[in-house]
Each structure stands twice: as C-alpha cells, then as structure tokens.
C-alpha positions in Angstrom: 0.9 17.4 -133.5 -2.0 18.3 -131.4 -4.1 21.2 -132.7 -4.9 23.9 -129.7 -8.1 22.9 -129.7 -7.8 19.6 -128.9 -5.0 20.2 -126.2 -7.2 22.5 -124.3 -9.9 20.0 -124.2 -7.8 17.4 -123.0 -6.2 19.8 -120.5 -9.7 20.7 -119.3 -10.6 16.8 -119.2 -7.5 16.2 -117.0 -9.4 18.6 -114.4 -12.6 16.5 -114.2 -14.6 18.9 -115.9 -15.4 16.6 -118.6 -15.4 13.0 -119.5 -13.6 12.1 -122.8 -13.8 8.6 -124.5 -12.0 5.9 -123.2 -10.3 5.2 -126.5 -8.6 8.6 -126.0 -6.9 7.7 -123.1 -5.8 4.5 -124.8 -4.3 6.7 -127.7 -2.7 9.4 -125.3 -1.1 6.2 -123.2 0.2 4.6 -126.5 1.6 8.2 -127.5 3.4 8.7 -124.2 5.0 5.6 -124.3 6.5 5.9 -127.3 8.0 9.6 -126.8 9.4 7.8 -124.2 10.8 5.4 -126.2 12.3 7.8 -128.6 13.8 10.0 -125.8 15.0 6.8 -124.7 16.7 6.1 -128.2 17.9 9.7 -128.3 20.0 9.6 -125.2 21.1 6.1 -125.2 21.5 5.0 -129.1 23.1 1.5 -128.4 20.2 0.6 -126.5 17.8 0.6 -129.7 17.0 -3.0 -130.3 15.0 -3.5 -127.1 13.1 -0.3 -127.7 12.5 -1.1 -131.2 10.9 -4.0 -130.1 8.7 -2.5 -127.2 7.7 0.2 -129.2 6.3 -2.3 -132.5 4.9 -4.1 -129.7 2.4 -1.1 -128.2 1.9 -0.1 -132.0 0.6 -3.6 -132.8 -1.6 -3.8 -129.7 -3.3 -0.6 -130.7 -3.8 -1.7 -133.9 -4.6 -5.0 -133.3 -7.2 -3.8 -130.4 -9.0 -1.7 -133.1 -8.5 1.5 -130.7 -9.1 3.5 -134.0 -12.1 4.2 -136.9 -10.1 3.3 -139.2 -6.9 1.4 -140.6 -4.8 4.8 -140.4 -2.2 3.0 -138.5 -1.4 0.3 -140.6 -0.7 2.4 -143.6 2.3 3.7 -142.0 5.6 1.4 -142.7 6.6 0.6 -139.1 9.4 -1.3 -140.8 12.7 -0.9 -138.4 15.7 -1.6 -139.9 17.5 -4.5 -138.4 20.8 -4.4 -140.7 24.5 -4.2 -139.4 24.7 -0.7 -139.7 25.9 1.6 -137.2 23.7 1.7 -134.3 23.1 5.7 -134.3 21.8 5.3 -138.2 19.4 2.4 -136.7 18.4 5.0 -133.6 18.0 7.4 -136.1 15.6 5.4 -138.4 13.6 4.2 -135.4 13.4 7.7 -134.1 11.9 9.1 -137.1 9.3 6.0 -137.2 8.4 6.7 -133.7 7.9 10.4 -134.7 5.4 9.5 -137.3 3.6 7.3 -134.9 3.2 10.2 -132.3 1.7 12.7 -135.5 -0.8 9.8 -136.5 -1.7 8.9 -132.8 -2.2 13.0 -132.5 -4.6 13.2 -135.5 -6.6 9.9 -134.2 -7.1 11.5 -130.8 -8.5 14.8 -132.5 -10.9 12.8 -134.7 -12.1 10.5 -131.5 -12.5 13.8 -129.8 -14.7 15.6 -132.8 -16.6 12.7 -133.9 -17.8 12.3 -130.4 -18.4 16.0 -129.4 -21.9 15.5 -128.8 -21.4 12.9 -125.8 -19.0 15.2 -124.4 -21.7 18.2 -124.5 -24.3 16.0 -122.8 -21.8 14.8 -120.4 -21.5 18.5 -119.2 -24.7 19.9 -119.3 -25.6 18.5 -115.8 -22.8 20.1 -114.1 -23.2 23.5 -116.1 -26.4 23.5 -115.0 -25.8 23.5 -111.4 -22.5 25.3 -111.5 -24.9 28.3 -113.4 -27.5 28.0 -110.8 -24.6 28.5 -107.6 -23.0 31.0 -109.5 -25.8 33.3 -110.4 -26.7 33.0 -106.5 -23.2 34.4 -106.2 -24.0 37.2 -108.4 -27.1 38.3 -106.4 -25.6 38.2 -103.3 -22.4 40.3 -104.5 -24.7 42.9 -105.0 -26.8 42.8 -101.8 -23.5 42.8 -100.0 -21.3 45.3 -102.1 -18.1 46.0 -100.1 -15.7 44.1 -98.2 -16.6 45.7 -95.0 -20.2 45.2 -95.2 -19.5 41.4 -96.1 -17.8 40.9 -92.6 -21.2 41.3 -91.2 -22.9 38.6 -93.3 -23.5 34.9 -92.3 -20.8 32.3 -92.9 -22.9 30.8 -95.6 -23.2 33.6 -97.3 -19.4 34.4 -97.2 -18.7 31.0 -98.3 -21.1 31.6 -101.5 -19.3 34.9 -102.4 -16.2 33.0 -101.8 -16.9 30.4 -104.3 -17.9 32.5 -107.1 -14.3 32.5 -108.4 -14.1 28.9 -108.7 -17.1 28.3 -110.1 -16.7 30.8 -112.6 -13.6 29.1 -113.7 -15.5 26.0 -114.3 -17.9 27.7 -116.0 -15.4 29.3 -118.3 -13.5 25.9 -118.6 -16.6 24.2 -119.7 -17.8 26.9 -122.3 -14.2 26.5 -124.0 -14.9 23.2 -124.2 -17.6 24.2 -125.9 -15.5 26.2 -128.3 -13.1 23.9 -128.9 -15.7 21.8 -130.3 -17.3 24.3 -132.3 -13.9 25.0 -134.1 -13.4 21.3 -135.0 -16.8 21.3 -136.6 -19.1 20.2 -134.3 -21.6 23.5 -134.9 -25.3 24.8 -135.6 -26.2 24.3 -139.2 -28.9 27.0 -139.1 -28.0 29.4 -136.3 -25.0 31.0 -137.5 -24.7 33.7 -135.7 -25.0 32.1 -132.4 -28.3 33.5 -131.3 -28.9 30.4 -129.2 -25.3 29.1 -128.2 -25.5 30.8 -124.9 -28.6 31.4 -123.8 -31.7 30.7 -124.5 -33.8 34.3 -124.5 -30.8 36.4 -125.7 -33.3 38.8 -127.8 -35.4 39.5 -124.6 -32.2 40.0 -122.3 -30.4 42.3 -125.0 -33.3 43.0 -127.8 -31.7 42.8 -131.4 -33.0 46.3 -132.3 -30.4 47.7 -129.7 -27.7 45.9 -130.8 -25.2 48.4 -132.9 -21.5 48.0 -133.5 -22.1 52.3 -133.0 -23.1 52.0 -129.5 -21.6 50.4 -126.5 -22.7 47.2 -125.4 -25.4 47.4 -122.3 -22.5 45.6 -119.8 -20.3 48.8 -120.7 -16.9 47.6 -119.3 -18.3 45.1 -117.1 -18.3 41.4 -117.6 -21.0 40.2 -120.1 -21.8 36.9 -118.6 -22.4 38.2 -115.4 -24.5 40.7 -117.2 -26.5 38.6 -118.8 -27.3 36.6 -115.9 -28.2 39.5 -113.5 -30.7 40.4 -116.4 -32.5 37.3 -116.6 -30.9 35.5 -119.1 -31.0 31.9 -119.4 -27.5 30.3 -119.7 -27.5 26.9 -121.2 -25.0 24.4 -123.3 -27.2 22.8 -126.1 -25.8 20.2 -128.4 -26.2 21.3 -132.1 -29.9 19.5 -132.1 -30.9 21.2 -129.2 -29.4 24.4 -130.5 -30.8 24.3 -133.9 -34.5 23.3 -132.4 -34.7 26.2 -130.6 -33.4 28.3 -133.0 -36.4 26.6 -135.7 -39.0 27.3 -132.9 -38.1 30.9 -132.6 -36.9 32.2 -135.8 -37.9 30.1 -137.9 -41.1 30.9 -138.9 -39.9 34.6 -139.7 -37.1 32.9 -141.8 -39.5 30.9 -143.6 -41.9 33.5 -144.4 -39.4 35.9 -145.7 -38.2 32.9 -147.9 -41.5 32.2 -149.1 -41.7 36.2 -150.0 -38.6 36.0 -152.0 -39.3 32.9 -153.8 -42.7 34.4 -154.8 -40.9 37.3 -156.1 -38.2 35.5 -158.1 -40.8 33.4 -159.7 -42.7 36.4 -161.1 -39.7 37.4 -162.2 -38.0 34.7 -163.6 -41.7 32.8 -164.9 -41.9 35.2 -167.5 -44.3 37.7 -165.4 -43.3 41.0 -163.9 -42.9 42.4 -160.4 -45.3 44.5 -159.0 -45.1 48.3 -159.7 -45.9 51.1 -157.4 -49.1 52.9 -157.6 -47.7 56.0 -159.1 -46.2 53.7 -162.1 -49.5 52.6 -162.7 -51.9 53.7 -165.4 -54.8 55.9 -164.2 -57.4 53.9 -166.7 -56.8 51.1 -169.0 -54.5 51.8 -172.3 -56.0 49.5 -175.1 -53.0 49.3 -178.0 -55.2 48.5 -180.7 -58.4 50.2 -180.2 -61.6 48.5 -182.3 -64.1 51.3 -184.5 -66.8 52.0 -182.2 -70.0 51.9 -183.6 -71.8 54.8 -185.4 -74.9 56.1 -184.6 -77.2 57.1 -187.2 -77.3 61.0 -186.3 -73.6 60.7 -186.5 -73.9 59.1 -189.6 -76.4 61.6 -191.1 -74.1 64.5 -189.8 -71.2 63.4 -191.4 -72.8 62.7 -194.7 -74.0 66.6 -194.5 -70.5 68.2 -193.8 -68.6 65.4 -195.7 -70.5 64.0 -198.2 -70.6 59.8 -198.1 -67.7 57.9 -197.7 -66.6 54.7 -199.3 -67.2 52.8 -196.4 -70.9 53.5 -196.5 -71.4 52.2 -200.1 
C-alpha cells in the first residue's frame, strides 16, 4: 500500500507540477494492470487461467526490464496453482498473489521517489521561483487595491494579476507539500534540524530569532504566515538538502563551531586532569604555600633570641 506521502507526491505530479522518474510511471502501469486482473478474477472466476497468464507476463516484463533497483520482485513466489482444483480456489490463490505483487510494487514506487528526491526538487526550483515572483506581485497589488470596489477602477492587467493569486498560491502550496513529503520520506537536512533555512534564505532578518517565543503571538497574528513573510521582504526558495546545509553552515556555522570549541576546551580541562576556571571571588587574594620553608635568621634576630630564650639546639 502506498504511504500517504507517496500518494500526495504522485497526485501533485499528475497535476503537472512535478516530474517524477519514468520508472514510477512504469511501475504504476504494472500496478494498475495487476489490480484490473484481480478485479476480473473476483467477478468472473472461471476465466482465471487467461488472467493469470497475463499477470505473470506483466510481472516478468517488470523484472526482466530491470525496472527496479533490486531483485525484490524476484524474491516473491509468483507460482500460480495450475491443478484441477475448483476454479474459485485457483482464482483465490491468484488474487492473493496479485495482491502481494501490488504491495511489493507500492514499496518500489516509494523507494524510487525517495531515492530520486533531489532530482525532483531540482526539477521544481525554476517553476517555484517564477511562481513566487508572480504571487508576490499579486500580494503587492492586493495591498494597493484593498477593496473590491476599488479594484473595479484598476486596469485589466491589474485585475488579471489579482485574479491569478489564488491559482498561484495553490501551485506554491502543492510544490511546498511535495518538498515536505520528501522530507518525511527521509530527504531532510542533516544540520538545519530546526528548518531555519527550509523556506526562506533570510528568516532571521524577517523574523529575528530573539523575538520568537511561544508565549507571544507571531507577527502575522491571525493572517497568513507565507504572505507575511513575502510582504516583509522574505526571500522564499525551494532548496535541495546540500543547498540548505551549505547556507546553514555559511550563516550559522561559525557561531556553532565557536560554541563547540568552547565546550570542548572546557570539557578537556575537566576530564584531562585540570580544573575549570574559578570565579574571582573564589580565588585567594595571595598565594598560599602548603609547605613553607624556614625563613633565614638575621644576626639581630639571633641576638635577641639568645638574650631572651638562650641558645637553641639548632644553633649549636
């Protein structure tokens, strides 16, 4: 069974907004044929022989044409009983085998989509950039012509741009959804875990990190977050994982590296036999000697000592 993420990617691909590998279409066609044969078996079980042969040929074609990256299909027992048992029993066995074939092909479709995620994102980037520009222009005009009555006085070009906003927004949402589905399938940044650079290249400029808090309402309030980002100077993009990682390392990398170096230095002082630096109020004002040596005795001190205490054994 296809996962919901794979289903949504395929659904949006069918709308023409994203191009998937031809292998996906080949596997989908095989899947549809097998399901059609299974439906025929359930409705007319006495025709199972021809349907079984058709399905076996189709499965063999998929395997022989190397339509998959591994030998997963070859590992399934495609043997369909050809005994003299009742037709309905043979048909049931054939239907179960076909169901197993569909499940395996679904897994392969998901695997192909996940393994080619980067190519899919690259294929959407140009269209995404153009649609963002057109949509942002529509947002600007919407602010200049805020009411329907005012828009009646606008030029035909302005009205057309305003009218296209909803369709453009739908395309943007679909492409962003594909990117999110691919992220759920494992195609995600390995360093930008918070997604700081997943949608905008300049999120911290538009929405400074120091102002983000769950205790306060976001700056777009009850409005649309994406619209607010674009209207506030946000630069939207649809990055591949390497592109997102590279921007993260360029912007946040130096600070993270410095913090990591400080942590390593501190840890090394503690675990390496040293000690962590003490605050000034804990440090002694003068150096304390644990084993002080006997200070030298001056002649005058020796004379006074002998006068009051007599000679000591150390003086002899």
